[in-house]
N, C-alpha and C positions, 0 to 999 in steps of 0.2 A: 525612582523614575528618572529617565534620561532627560537631557535638555530638549531633545526633539519631542519626546512624549509630553513634557510640560508645556511646551509651546503649542502643541496640538490641542491639548486639553483647554488651553486658555483662549484659543482663537476659533475653534471649530465647534459650533453648537451641536447638540445631540441630534436635532432634526436633520442637519446637513450631513451628518454621518450616515443616516439612513438613506438620504437621497444619493449619496455617493455611489450606491450600488447601481444606479441607473445612469451614471454619467462617466465621462472619461476625464478625470482631473489632469491638470497640466503636469503635476508631479505627484507620483504615487507616494504619499506620505501619510501614515495613519497612526494615531496615538495608541491603537491596540496592537499594532504589528511591530513598530519600530522599523518598518521598511522604508528606506529613503534612497534617493539616487546617490550613487557614490560621488563623493566630492562636494556634496552640499551640506554635510553635517560632520563636524569633527568628531562626534561621538558615535559615528555610524557603526563601527565594529562593536562597541559596547552594546548598542541597541540591537545589533544583529545577534550577538551572543545571547542577550536576554530573550529576544524573539524566538531564536532557535531552541533555547533551553525550555521555554514554556511548552513548545510542541513536543519535544522529546520527553520532558518530565511527565506531561499528560499521557503520552503514549506509554511510558514506562508503567504508570499506574494501571492503565487499561490492560496492558499485556500481563501484568501480575494478576489482575482480576480474572482474565480469561484463562490464564494458566491454572489459577486456583479452581475454576470451574472444571477444567479438563481433569485435574487431579481427582476431584470429587466424583466426576462422571466415570472415570476409569475404575474407581474403587467401588462404585455402587452399581454400575451397569456391566453386563457381560460383554465380551468382545464382539459377539454377534449383534447385540443391541446397539453398541456404539457404532459398529459398521453400518447398520441399517440407517441410523440417523445421518451418518456421513454421506451415504448415497442419496437419501431423500433430500437433504439440504443442499446438495450440489446444484439442483435445478434452480433453487432460489438464489444461490450465489451467482449463477449465470445471469439470471434476470437482473440482479443488482448491478453486475458489471456492465450490462448493456445500458443501464441508465447513466453510468459514469463515463461512458463514451458517447459521442454524438452530441445531443443537445447540451449536455453538461459542459463539454469542452467548447462548443460553439458559443455558449453564453459567456464563458470566461475570456475568450480571445477576440470576439467580434466588436466592432464599433456599434454603439447604440443608435438606432435610427428612430427611436420612439416606439418601436414594435417588437424589439428584441426579447424582452422579458416574457411578454404574453405569448409570443410565438414559440419560445422554448418550453414554456409550461404546457401549451397545447400539444407540442410534439411529445412531451412526456406522457400526457394522457392517452394519446394514440398508441404509444408503445405499451402502456399499461394494459389497454384493452386487448391488443394483439397477443401480448405475452400471457395474459390470463387465459385466453382461449387455447394457446399452445400448451401451457402447463396443464390445463384440464385434460387435453388429449393425452399427454404423457402420463398423467395420473391414471387414466383408464387403461393404459398399456402396461404399466409397471407390474401387475400380477403375472403377466406372461413371462417376464424376465426374472422376477423375484417372487416365487410362489408363497413364501412365508407370510407375506401380507403386511409386515411392519413398514417396509419401504413405502408402500402405497398409502398407508395410514399417515405417515409423517408428511409425505408430499401433499396429501389432501389438506392437512392442517395448515400448511405453509403457503398454499396458493393465494389466499386472500391478502397476504402481506405485500403483494405486488403494488397495491395502491399507495400505502404509506411510504414504500420505498421510492416511488416516483416523486412524491411530494418532498421527501427529505432530500433527494438528489437535487431538485430545483432550488430549494432553500440554501443548500450548501453552496451551490454555484453563485447564488446571489450574494451570500455573505463573503465568500472568498474573492469575488469580483471587487467588493469594497475593501478587500485586503484586511479584513478583521479576523486575522488568524487566531489570536488569543481567544476571542469569543467563540470561534468555531471549535477549538479544542476543549474549552470549558463545557460547551454543550454536549460534545461527545463523551466527555469524561463522566458527566452526571448520568447520561443515558446508559452508558456501559456499566456504571456502578449499580444502578437500579436493576438492570437486566441480570447481572452476575449474582447479586444478592438474592433475587427471586429464584434463579436457577438452583443455587446452592440450597436454599431453604426447601424447595420442592424435591430436589434429589434426596436430601437427608430424610424427607418424610415419605419416601417411597413412590413418587410420581413417575419415576422412570424417564423415558425419552421425552415424555410430554413436558417435563421441566425445561428441557432445552428449547422446545418450541415456544414455551411461555417466555423464555429469556429473549427470543427474537422479537416478539410483539412488544414486550415491556421496553426494550431498548428503542425500537422504532418510534413508538408513540411518544415517549418522553423526549427523544431528540427532535421529533417533529414540532412539538409544542415549544421547546426552547429555541429552536432556530426561527420559528415564526415570530416569537417575541423579540428575538435579537434583530431581525431584519426590519420588522415593522412594515413589511410590504405584503399586500394581499395578492394572491394569485389572480390573474385576469384571464378571462375567456374571450376577450375582445379581439384577439389576433385574427388577421385575415387568413383564410385558408391557404392563399398563395404563400404567405410568410411561413406558415407551418410546413407546407410542402418543401419550401426552400431549406428549412432546417433539417427535415428528414432526408432530403436528397443529399445534403452535405454529409449527413451522418451515416450514409450507407456503407462507405468504406470503413468507417470506424466500427460499425456494428459487425461487419465481416471480420475485422481485425480482432474484436473482442471474442467472437466465436472461436476463431483460430487460437487465440491466446488461452482461452478457457480450455480448449482441447489439449493444448500443450501442458497446462498446469494441472488439470483434473481428469484428463482422459484415462490415465493409468488407474485412478480410483474405480472408474466404471469397468474397465477391463478386468481388474482383479475381482470385482464383485460378480461379474458374469462368468469369467473363466474359472475362478476358484470358489470364493464364498464371500458373504458380507464380512466374515471374521477377518479375512485377508485384507479387505478394504479398511477395516477398523484398525488393524495393526499399522498399515501404511499411513492412514490419516492421522492416527495418534502421534506417530513419529514426526510427521510433517508439522503438526500443531506445536510440538515441543520446540522445534527449531524456529518455527514462525513466531512463537512467543518472544524470542530474542531478536530475530532478524527484522520483524515488522516494527519493533521498537524504533529502529533507525530508518528502515526503508519507507515506511508510510509517512512520517513527518517530512523526510527528505523529498519524497515525491510530491507531496502537497505544497511544500514551500517552493520547490523548483518549478512546479506547474504554475503557481501563483506569480513568482518573479518573472519567469520566462514569458508567460502570457501577458503580464503587464508591460514588459519590454516590447512585446509584439504589438500591443495596442498603441504604445507610444512611438512605434516605428523605429525602434532602436535595434542595433546589432548587439546581441548579448555576448558575442565572441566566445571565449573559453570559460565563461563563468560557471558552466556546468561542471568542468573539471575541478575548479576551485571548491565548489559546494561538495563534490564527491569526496575530495581528499580528506577534509576534516572529519566528516562523518565516517568515512571508510576506516580511518585509523582506529576508531572506537569499535565499530561494528565487526570488522574482520578479527580484531583481537578477541572480542566476545565469542564469535563463532568458533575460533580455534580453541578457546577455553572449554566451551561446551563439548566439542568433539573429543577432547582429551579426558574430560571427566564423565562422559556418558556412561561407561561401564558401571560406575557406582551411582550416578545421579538418577538414571532412568528407572532402575528397579526400586530405588529408595523412594522416588516421588510417586510413581504410578502403581507400584506393587510388583511382587515377584512374577506374576503371570504375564507381565509386559516385558520381561527380559529379552525376548526375541526382537524387540524393537531397537535394541542398542546399535547393531550395525547399520540399520536404516537411518537412525539419527545421525550417525557419523557421515554417511553419504549425503544427507540433506544439508549438513553444515557446509560441505564443499559447494553444493549446488547453490545455496542461498548467498554464498560469498560472491559468486558471479552475478546472481540476480540483483544485487545491490546496484549494479550498473544501470539496470532498467529504470530505476527511480528517477534518474536524470536524463537518460538518453531518450526514452519514449516521450517525455514531456517536450524535449527539444525538437524531436522529429515531427510531432503533431503541430507544434507552433509554426514550423516551417513547411507545413502541408506536404509531408513526405509519406502520406498514408499508403499510396500505391506501392512504393518501394518496401514499406513495412509489411504490406500484405504478402508479398512474395516470400519474405523471410518467415512470416508466421505460418503461411501455408505449408512450406517445407518442414517447419518444426512440428506442426500438428500431425502431418502425415507420418513423420518419423516417430513421434511419441506413440501414436496408436499402433503402428507396425512393430516397433521394438518392444512395447509393453506386452502386446499379444504374444510375440515370439518368446520373450523372457519370462512370462508368467509361470511357465512350467517349473522354473527354479525358485519361485517364491517372491515375496515382496522386496527383498533386498536386491535381487537381480533386476527387478523392474525399476527400483529407485536409481540404480546405477545407470541403466540404459536411458531412462528418461532424463537423468541429470546431465549426461553427456550431450543430449540433444538441446536442452534448455541453455546449457552453458555456451554452446555454439551460437545459439540465437542471441544471447546477451553480447557476446563478443562481436557478432556481425553488426548489431545495432551500434556498438561503440565505434566500430570502424566507419560506419555511415556518418555518425555525428562528428568524428574526427575530420572527415573530408568537408562536411558542411560548415563546420566552425573554423576550418583552416588551422586546427591545432597542430603545432609542430612537436618535434622531439623534446624541445625544452619544456613545453607544457606538460608532457607525459612524465618527464623526469621530476618535475616539480611535484606532481601527484605522488610519485613513488617516494621521494625524499620526505614528504609530509606523512605518508601513511605507513611506510615500511618499518621505521625504528620501533614503534610500540608493538607491532605485530611480531617482529623478529625477537624482541625482548621477551614477550609472552611465551613464544615457542621455546626459547632457550630455558626460561625459568621452569616451565612445566616439564621439559625433558629432564632437567636436573632433579626436579621433585620426584618424577617417576623412577629415576635411577637410584636415588638416595633415601627416599622416604621409607620408614618402617611399615610393616603390615599393620594397618589400622582398620577399625570398623568403618562402615560406610559413612556415617555422619561426620566423624572426625576427619576422615580422608577428604570428603567433599569440602569441608570447611577449610582445611589446610590448603587444598588445591586452589580454592578461590582466593585465599589470602596471597598465595604465591603469585597467581596470575595478576592480581590487582597491583601488588608491589612491582612486579616486572613491567606491567603496562605503564605505571607512573614513572618508572625509571627511564623507559624508552621515550615516553612522551615528553619528559623534561628536556631531552636533547633537542627537540624540535617544537618546543612549547609555543614559540611566537608564530610559527607557521600554522600550527593547528588552530590557535586562537584566531588568527587572521582568516583562515578558511571557514571556520564556524561563523565568524562575524559576517562573512559574505552572504550568509543566509538571510540577513536582515536588511540588505539594501540591493538596489538595482544598479546595473552598469551605468556609467556616465553616458549622457546623450552623445550619439555618434553624429558624424558629419552628414550622413545620408540615411536613406531608408534601408530596411533589411534587404538582403539579396532576394530577388524574386524567383521562387521555385517554378518549375515548368510542369510539374506533374499534376497540380490541382489549381483551380482559381485561388490565388493566395489572398486570403482575407486579411492577413496581417501585413502584407507586403505591398498592397496597392498604393499607388501614388496618384 
């Protein structure tokens, strides 16, 4: 336990920790996060490394669990059945993403006027009712596009999950507003573990795609219970209708952005399912899941921590400056090295893990590794732009990306899933780079800041590339498992050799995840595109 953590435990009663969710403390310091303002704690970096490590370790376990479920599913389900579930579950994914934009972000970044929590909960209930009706209509229409019937069955089973999704999203925002990141990840870890265990059990006992539906409900219900116990806060329906309308009005741009972002991320899945078959979608989605199992290990905790830190700076009316680049550099050094390793080992790893029938997924996996490398930027840039109310500017980028994804996916579908992955990857990479350019201007980052990121991240990545290239050129012909094991060992040794050269920079960058920037002399710059909730003076 760090000094800051010990002091927090000694001075902050349990009840006040719960109340912190509804208040704006003078300094965001919490014994569960290790998040402190820079300059106020000599052990800030140590606490930051600890805080970041908890998030990434938790996510690592979750991703291993989900990867295990994917392996069992690909070996027990046909490619058609896996594709049918992928298509049917897309609509629940969209609904879930809508809950994590809008009221969720509003609750994280806004000043509490005594009505904030109940207004955001009421907005979530309104969203849940509307989405349930819309998904019901989609469920009625799915037999027209997918006559086999499995897509319709899966969607029908998933529609009732809308209500627990709404409640979980609200509780997550309450917990993260209190900056209790460790408790957040612990709750998700337990829920994901229970869901994955149930899915594997049912898959091995012949339940088919219903096992994956059961996993969704088991995870949602267990996480809901754990988050409710963690926050100790009851949802209130006492919000004034005007307050709910205000939250929903602010959320409109974010909801449009989510729809466009969903189209960019998942539009190709639907295009492949309609233009070719659910099997093509299954191949595409399985490839994406393999890469996401690695990339989300880094992107999801980075996004949550960046969102929490930047939103807290926003509430405190501080300028976060180039903190987003610092957070990115340390995580990027590890994430980009891992993606490069996966791309190089994919020809052996994919058939070994998923089975020989999934060998056509190898080139798609390689393409997705490159795509996810660019997408890591989004973990920090989107949080920064939302905190600075740049939603309208984001919408223009997302609209162009969504239209390009659908158009290019439809055009390239005739050449198969690999061509679609390449076309979509170019579009999403362009969107990520555009976001980065927008944040560079907003944060006034100069070339020195960019060079600092490159100097922190590049040595480990370059070392891994050189090590794997030498391994490929010199290694004898081996069976799949020994070759994968040797390749991973070479990549790990190469990474540590490269990271050792810049070890202090990497540790400082990862340590920045656990503290906020020092208070600035004035408020945040006032954006002109939206009424700036975080920049009002």
